[in-house]
N, C-alpha and C positions, 0 to 999 in steps of 0.2 A: 247376729247380735245387735247390730245397729238398728235394724227395724224394730226389734223388741224394745230397745231403749226409747225410740220415738213413740211407740205405742204407750209405754209406761209414762213418759212425759206428758202425752196428751191426756191420759187418764187422770194424772195429777192435776192438770190445769182444769179439766172439767169438774173434778171434785172440789177444787178451790173456789170456783165460781158457782158452785151449788147447782149445776145443771141449767143455768139461765143463759143458754147460748143465743137465744133469740134476742135478748136485750143487750147482749154484748157485741157491739159492732166491730170491735177490734179482734175478736177471737179468730175469725177467718183470716184476717191479715196476719196475725201472729202464727197461726198454723201454717200458712203459706210460707212465711219466712223460715220457720223450722224445717219444712220440707225442702226448700231451696238450699238451706244451709247444709243439709245432709247430702244433697245432690252435688253441690259445689265442693264439698269436702272430698267426696269420692272422685270427682273430676280432677281435683288438685293432686290426689294420690296417683291417678293415672298419668297425669302430665309429668309429675316428678319421676315416675318409673320410666317413661319414654325418654325424658331428658337424660336420666342416668344411664340408660342402655345405649341410646343412639349418639349422644354427645359426650359420653364418658365424663359426666360431672358427678360429683358426690351429692348426696341429698342435702348437705348443708349449703353447697353452692347454689343448687336449684332453689332452695328456700330463700336464699338471699336475693337471687335475681327476680323472684316472683313477689317479694314483699313490697317493694316500692310501687309497682303497677297496681297491686291489690289495694294498697292504701289509697292511692290516687283515685281509683275507681269508686271506692266506698266513701270518700271524703264528701263529695257533693251531696249525695242522698242522705248521708248521715247528719249533715249540718242543716240541710234545707228542707227536709221532710216535715210537714206540719202534722202535729199529733196533739191530742188532749193531754193536759197535765193533771196530776192529782189535786184534790180540793185544797190541801194544805199549801201546795205550791201556788195555786191560783189566788189564794188569799194574799200571798206575798208579792206575786208578780203582777197582779191586776187581771182584769177580765180581757178575754180575747175570743171573739166569735168564731174565728177561723182555726183556732188551735195555736200552738207555739212550735217554732222550730228550735232545735238545740242551740243554734247560733243566737236566736233571740233570747233564750233562757240564759245563756252565758253572758250576753251583753247586759241584760237586766240585772243579773246577779252582780256583775261588776259595777253597775250604777249603785246598787244598794250597799255593796261592800267592796270598795275599790281594792282592798288588799287580798281579794279572793284568789287571784292568780299567783300570789306569792307563797301561798300555803302549800 
């Protein structure tokens, strides 16, 4: 069923971009991320099963022990990966030839509206 879900999601994405895969440079990257997400989710389930059977931990304990390392592993790429922003954002943020990282977007947003983090 998981594979069927991935196929349906890919079909939806292709329909939304109206079949212009050649002009969309981010499609392959997004598809790769979706595939890796499914693989790592399956790997997570296998690890939790092994932890539960070999170390006699409950699934809640295993999830708790894996949450912090997962967060730390994803923090750097999540904040430092450069990517294009939508046109509306670029109008507000300013131009950038290399793209924007999420950290740069957050910093620029705080410059434009300092109370942003209080909301």
